[in-house]
Z-matrix of the N, CA and C atoms (Angstrom, degrees):
N
C 1 1.458
C 2 1.510 1 109.20
N 3 1.333 2 118.24 1 -33.39
C 4 1.440 3 120.66 2 -176.34
C 5 1.521 4 109.79 3 -59.14
N 6 1.246 5 117.54 4 -39.85
C 7 1.445 6 122.25 5 -178.52
C 8 1.522 7 113.73 6 -57.63
N 9 1.245 8 116.21 7 -30.81
C 10 1.475 9 122.07 8 178.78
C 11 1.527 10 113.35 9 -71.31
N 12 1.324 11 117.42 10 -2.20
C 13 1.420 12 119.17 11 -175.33
C 14 1.507 13 113.76 12 -89.55
N 15 1.324 14 114.36 13 18.73
C 16 1.520 15 117.66 14 175.29
C 17 1.515 16 110.87 15 -69.70
N 18 1.317 17 117.52 16 140.27
C 19 1.380 18 125.25 17 178.44
C 20 1.544 19 112.15 18 -51.54
N 21 1.337 20 121.45 19 133.34
C 22 1.441 21 121.83 20 178.69
C 23 1.513 22 109.75 21 -68.48
N 24 1.354 23 114.95 22 146.54
C 25 1.406 24 121.06 23 176.01
C 26 1.572 25 104.40 24 -148.05
N 27 1.356 26 112.66 25 166.80
C 28 1.416 27 117.54 26 -179.20
C 29 1.510 28 114.59 27 -58.74
N 30 1.357 29 115.86 28 -41.00
C 31 1.484 30 122.21 29 -177.64
C 32 1.546 31 111.06 30 -96.34
N 33 1.262 32 119.06 31 2.54
C 34 1.485 33 118.40 32 -176.59
C 35 1.530 34 109.08 33 62.60
N 36 1.321 35 117.08 34 -129.14
C 37 1.466 36 122.55 35 177.38
C 38 1.465 37 112.66 36 -101.87
N 39 1.345 38 118.69 37 10.73
C 40 1.436 39 123.81 38 177.06
C 41 1.531 40 112.52 39 -58.75
N 42 1.342 41 114.35 40 130.79
C 43 1.452 42 118.05 41 -178.67
C 44 1.541 43 115.91 42 85.55
N 45 1.264 44 115.21 43 -9.92
C 46 1.518 45 120.30 44 -178.30
C 47 1.595 46 105.24 45 -83.31
N 48 1.338 47 114.26 46 123.14
C 49 1.519 48 114.99 47 174.88
C 50 1.536 49 109.50 48 -61.53
N 51 1.369 50 113.34 49 135.75
C 52 1.472 51 114.71 50 -174.16
C 53 1.560 52 110.51 51 -61.12
N 54 1.316 53 118.38 52 -37.72
C 55 1.418 54 116.11 53 177.71
C 56 1.498 55 119.12 54 -57.84
N 57 1.306 56 114.72 55 -20.76
C 58 1.505 57 121.51 56 176.81
C 59 1.554 58 110.31 57 -73.20
N 60 1.318 59 116.37 58 -13.29
C 61 1.440 60 118.87 59 178.39
C 62 1.591 61 109.71 60 -92.24
N 63 1.359 62 116.50 61 -9.16
C 64 1.472 63 119.35 62 -179.70
C 65 1.513 64 111.03 63 -83.86
N 66 1.258 65 115.95 64 154.06
C 67 1.464 66 121.27 65 173.18
C 68 1.549 67 107.37 66 -68.28
N 69 1.322 68 116.38 67 145.81
C 70 1.480 69 120.54 68 -175.76
C 71 1.504 70 115.52 69 -49.84
N 72 1.322 71 116.17 70 -36.12
C 73 1.456 72 121.37 71 -178.93
C 74 1.582 73 114.09 72 -64.60
N 75 1.331 74 115.96 73 -22.31
C 76 1.451 75 120.55 74 -174.18
C 77 1.567 76 114.82 75 -109.58
N 78 1.249 77 117.67 76 -4.46
C 79 1.505 78 122.11 77 -178.27
C 80 1.499 79 111.07 78 -57.71
N 81 1.356 80 116.17 79 -56.52
C 82 1.424 81 120.74 80 -176.02
C 83 1.500 82 113.83 81 -63.38
N 84 1.399 83 116.45 82 -44.86
C 85 1.453 84 116.94 83 178.45
C 86 1.503 85 113.34 84 -62.20
N 87 1.339 86 116.70 85 -38.84
C 88 1.556 87 116.25 86 -179.66
C 89 1.531 88 108.10 87 -70.95
N 90 1.223 89 122.17 88 -40.47
C 91 1.491 90 119.60 89 176.53
C 92 1.527 91 115.19 90 -61.01
N 93 1.370 92 114.63 91 -41.02
C 94 1.523 93 117.51 92 175.02
C 95 1.487 94 112.84 93 -66.30
N 96 1.269 95 118.45 94 -38.84
C 97 1.515 96 121.89 95 179.31
C 98 1.591 97 106.51 96 -69.59
N 99 1.230 98 119.84 97 -41.42
C 100 1.440 99 117.41 98 177.87
C 101 1.437 100 112.92 99 -64.77
N 102 1.259 101 119.04 100 -40.90
C 103 1.453 102 125.46 101 176.80
C 104 1.604 103 111.74 102 -60.01
N 105 1.310 104 111.19 103 -48.45
C 106 1.484 105 119.77 104 173.91
C 107 1.530 106 112.94 105 -53.57
N 108 1.320 107 115.58 106 -41.73
C 109 1.431 108 119.78 107 -173.09
C 110 1.530 109 108.91 108 -73.66
N 111 1.315 110 120.74 109 -24.85
C 112 1.402 111 120.74 110 177.04
C 113 1.540 112 114.98 111 -87.06
N 114 1.399 113 115.65 112 -7.87
C 115 1.445 114 120.37 113 178.23
C 116 1.550 115 110.49 114 -105.01
N 117 1.305 116 117.82 115 2.21
C 118 1.411 117 119.45 116 -179.80
C 119 1.465 118 112.18 117 -63.31
N 120 1.309 119 116.65 118 140.27
C 121 1.454 120 124.29 119 -179.14
C 122 1.461 121 114.95 120 -146.42
N 123 1.334 122 119.74 121 163.47
C 124 1.428 123 122.35 122 171.40
C 125 1.497 124 110.43 123 -131.85
N 126 1.317 125 113.82 124 152.08
C 127 1.450 126 121.06 125 -177.74
C 128 1.556 127 111.97 126 -112.69
N 129 1.265 128 118.64 127 125.69
C 130 1.454 129 123.83 128 -178.41
C 131 1.552 130 108.76 129 -78.72
N 132 1.347 131 112.61 130 167.73
C 133 1.498 132 118.40 131 -179.07
C 134 1.557 133 114.92 132 -55.09
N 135 1.421 134 115.00 133 -30.84
C 136 1.403 135 117.10 134 -177.81
C 137 1.547 136 112.19 135 -89.78
N 138 1.344 137 116.47 136 8.00
C 139 1.518 138 118.81 137 176.76
C 140 1.498 139 111.71 138 91.35
N 141 1.301 140 122.47 139 2.51
C 142 1.486 141 116.11 140 175.91
C 143 1.478 142 108.95 141 -82.64
N 144 1.325 143 112.75 142 144.16
C 145 1.494 144 120.01 143 -175.89
C 146 1.517 145 106.35 144 -112.50
N 147 1.264 146 115.69 145 135.07
C 148 1.482 147 124.11 146 173.71
C 149 1.450 148 111.37 147 -120.39
N 150 1.311 149 116.81 148 134.29
C 151 1.508 150 123.87 149 175.15
C 152 1.572 151 107.40 150 -77.37
N 153 1.364 152 111.59 151 137.40
C 154 1.491 153 118.39 152 176.51
C 155 1.553 154 107.42 153 -102.39
N 156 1.310 155 116.88 154 102.25
C 157 1.462 156 116.54 155 -173.17
C 158 1.480 157 110.04 156 -87.09
N 159 1.342 158 120.42 157 -0.21
C 160 1.456 159 120.64 158 -176.13
C 161 1.485 160 109.52 159 -127.84
N 162 1.287 161 119.26 160 47.85
C 163 1.441 162 123.88 161 171.26
C 164 1.478 163 111.99 162 -78.95
N 165 1.292 164 116.87 163 124.69
C 166 1.455 165 120.78 164 -177.27
C 167 1.479 166 111.57 165 -99.50
N 168 1.405 167 115.72 166 139.15
C 169 1.507 168 116.20 167 -174.39
C 170 1.573 169 104.38 168 -138.93
N 171 1.340 170 112.42 169 170.51
C 172 1.500 171 115.14 170 170.63
C 173 1.530 172 102.90 171 -148.14
N 174 1.320 173 109.92 172 160.92
C 175 1.564 174 116.87 173 174.39
C 176 1.488 175 108.35 174 -160.61
N 177 1.294 176 114.79 175 149.23
C 178 1.544 177 118.78 176 176.35
C 179 1.514 178 103.00 177 -74.30
N 180 1.325 179 115.43 178 151.99
C 181 1.448 180 116.85 179 176.86
C 182 1.581 181 109.48 180 -162.09
N 183 1.357 182 114.62 181 -174.51
C 184 1.435 183 122.39 182 179.94
C 185 1.476 184 107.44 183 -131.63
N 186 1.354 185 113.63 184 134.25
C 187 1.536 186 115.85 185 173.74
C 188 1.562 187 106.02 186 -118.11
N 189 1.243 188 113.46 187 177.43
C 190 1.502 189 117.74 188 -177.54
C 191 1.556 190 107.17 189 -115.05
N 192 1.265 191 114.09 190 142.09
C 193 1.477 192 118.45 191 172.07
C 194 1.531 193 108.88 192 -90.38
N 195 1.310 194 118.68 193 -173.20
C 196 1.508 195 120.45 194 -176.06
C 197 1.533 196 115.00 195 -65.48
N 198 1.366 197 114.06 196 -17.32
C 199 1.471 198 119.14 197 178.53
C 200 1.567 199 111.05 198 -97.46
N 201 1.352 200 117.42 199 -0.95
C 202 1.412 201 118.79 200 179.85
C 203 1.549 202 115.29 201 87.31
N 204 1.354 203 114.51 202 5.55
C 205 1.450 204 121.90 203 177.47
C 206 1.525 205 109.80 204 -76.06
N 207 1.317 206 111.05 205 147.41
C 208 1.513 207 122.26 206 -177.95
C 209 1.593 208 107.14 207 -74.54
N 210 1.343 209 110.63 208 131.37
C 211 1.459 210 119.84 209 176.94
C 212 1.537 211 109.83 210 -124.28
N 213 1.341 212 115.73 211 110.70
C 214 1.514 213 115.05 212 -176.90
C 215 1.546 214 112.03 213 -71.06
N 216 1.305 215 116.49 214 132.78
C 217 1.486 216 121.51 215 -177.99
C 218 1.499 217 105.97 216 -137.56
N 219 1.413 218 110.20 217 168.95
C 220 1.441 219 120.86 218 167.06
C 221 1.527 220 103.76 219 -117.07
N 222 1.372 221 114.47 220 130.14
C 223 1.542 222 118.10 221 -179.19
C 224 1.513 223 105.32 222 -104.81
N 225 1.349 224 111.88 223 136.96
C 226 1.525 225 118.42 224 173.77
C 227 1.542 226 105.49 225 -121.53
N 228 1.264 227 119.87 226 133.09
C 229 1.508 228 120.24 227 -177.92
C 230 1.526 229 108.77 228 -150.44
N 231 1.377 230 108.65 229 157.94
C 232 1.386 231 120.03 230 177.77
C 233 1.516 232 108.28 231 -153.25
N 234 1.307 233 119.27 232 153.94
C 235 1.503 234 127.09 233 176.13
C 236 1.561 235 105.45 234 -106.02
N 237 1.303 236 114.42 235 135.53
C 238 1.498 237 119.42 236 -178.57
C 239 1.546 238 103.99 237 -135.98
N 240 1.320 239 114.24 238 145.53
C 241 1.464 240 120.41 239 172.14
C 242 1.512 241 107.98 240 -98.23
N 243 1.315 242 116.85 241 135.97
C 244 1.482 243 119.18 242 179.35
C 245 1.524 244 108.56 243 -88.65
N 246 1.330 245 115.99 244 -172.03
C 247 1.538 246 119.24 245 -176.29
C 248 1.518 247 113.18 246 -70.34
N 249 1.350 248 118.33 247 -12.13
C 250 1.421 249 125.25 248 178.21
C 251 1.546 250 109.11 249 -97.63
N 252 1.318 251 118.67 250 7.81
C 253 1.521 252 125.18 251 -176.74
C 254 1.575 253 109.83 252 64.37
N 255 1.279 254 118.89 253 21.76
C 256 1.484 255 118.25 254 174.83
C 257 1.549 256 106.33 255 -88.50
N 258 1.326 257 114.75 256 142.75
C 259 1.387 258 123.59 257 -177.31
C 260 1.549 259 109.87 258 -92.27
N 261 1.338 260 119.17 259 125.70
C 262 1.397 261 120.19 260 174.55
C 263 1.578 262 108.31 261 -137.33
N 264 1.325 263 113.82 262 165.15
C 265 1.399 264 119.14 263 -171.50
C 266 1.461 265 111.66 264 -120.18
N 267 1.343 266 117.95 265 136.32
C 268 1.440 267 127.59 266 172.33
C 269 1.497 268 110.53 267 -103.40
N 270 1.351 269 116.02 268 130.74
C 271 1.532 270 118.63 269 -172.98
C 272 1.500 271 103.21 270 -130.40
N 273 1.308 272 117.96 271 128.53
C 274 1.442 273 124.94 272 172.06
C 275 1.555 274 107.87 273 -113.24
N 276 1.321 275 114.21 274 143.70
C 277 1.511 276 120.21 275 -176.34
C 278 1.493 277 103.14 276 -130.94
N 279 1.444 278 110.97 277 133.39
C 280 1.398 279 122.32 278 169.99
C 281 1.489 280 110.51 279 -123.60
N 282 1.352 281 112.90 280 118.11
C 283 1.479 282 115.84 281 177.35
C 284 1.557 283 113.76 282 -69.70
N 285 1.288 284 115.87 283 129.63
C 286 1.508 285 117.02 284 173.52
C 287 1.464 286 107.59 285 -79.71
N 288 1.371 287 114.57 286 131.60
C 289 1.482 288 117.95 287 174.55
C 290 1.456 289 111.92 288 -84.47
N 291 1.345 290 117.59 289 163.25
C 292 1.419 291 123.01 290 -179.06
C 293 1.533 292 108.07 291 -60.46
N 294 1.319 293 119.67 292 -39.25
C 295 1.460 294 121.10 293 -178.60
C 296 1.507 295 109.81 294 -63.42
N 297 1.307 296 122.82 295 -34.29
C 298 1.476 297 123.32 296 177.17
C 299 1.499 298 113.81 297 -68.05
N 300 1.298 299 115.25 298 -25.07
C 301 1.503 300 121.01 299 -175.85
C 302 1.500 301 111.93 300 -79.42
N 303 1.351 302 116.30 301 -17.61
C 304 1.465 303 122.45 302 -175.82
C 305 1.498 304 112.59 303 -82.84
């Protein structure tokens, strides 16, 4: 619920880079994991390598609310290619409650 406390604007969060919503301590780790997930590959018995564009990952993290306060979350993400072979990312966010942290 704390993440919903962002100040209202005409465009909401449209156009805001996702990593700008992360707490400073987690920006680099998230970007590295996202990059790693798009580079994942597997090698077959005959040596052919195929890139896995839809590797799903998760990580604990911290986001910022409208006041800059830290909000503990679990991030779930995957990379998917659309019909035009363009890569895009789907990110799910689950806020950790105080009870879960105890």
